[in-house]
Phi, psi and omega in degrees: 000159178294145180288156182301332180281356180268128178299150183232082178299321180298313172307314181292324183295314180291321179298315174304310184293329180306314183297324177293331176281356177094002181272109181261160165098002177287117183273327179208143171215125183231148183251140184222185177229164179229143177232128177260138185216132175243120190216147176254156176199162174269078176101166190286320175306311178296315179303318177296322181293322178291316180289322177298319174302314183293316178297307177309319189258325189240315190285320190232147167273100185288357180280324179242350186239152171249163177218157166213171182210163165237143179260128170234134179280136176238000000 
């Protein structure tokens, strides 16, 4: 997701359009992205290292975006 200090034109456009649909009361609306990943690793520590590397180098532009993730056992 975009860092709070970065303007989000898409979020503002949707917020504005929501009012035209009759949806009032939206105080803030920001657009982000979700990535689903299935990956194997030898333990949680290795798994987190792999995911952090992918997020930092490929999935997110860390200059303007923050990221977080959750792990689910399948």
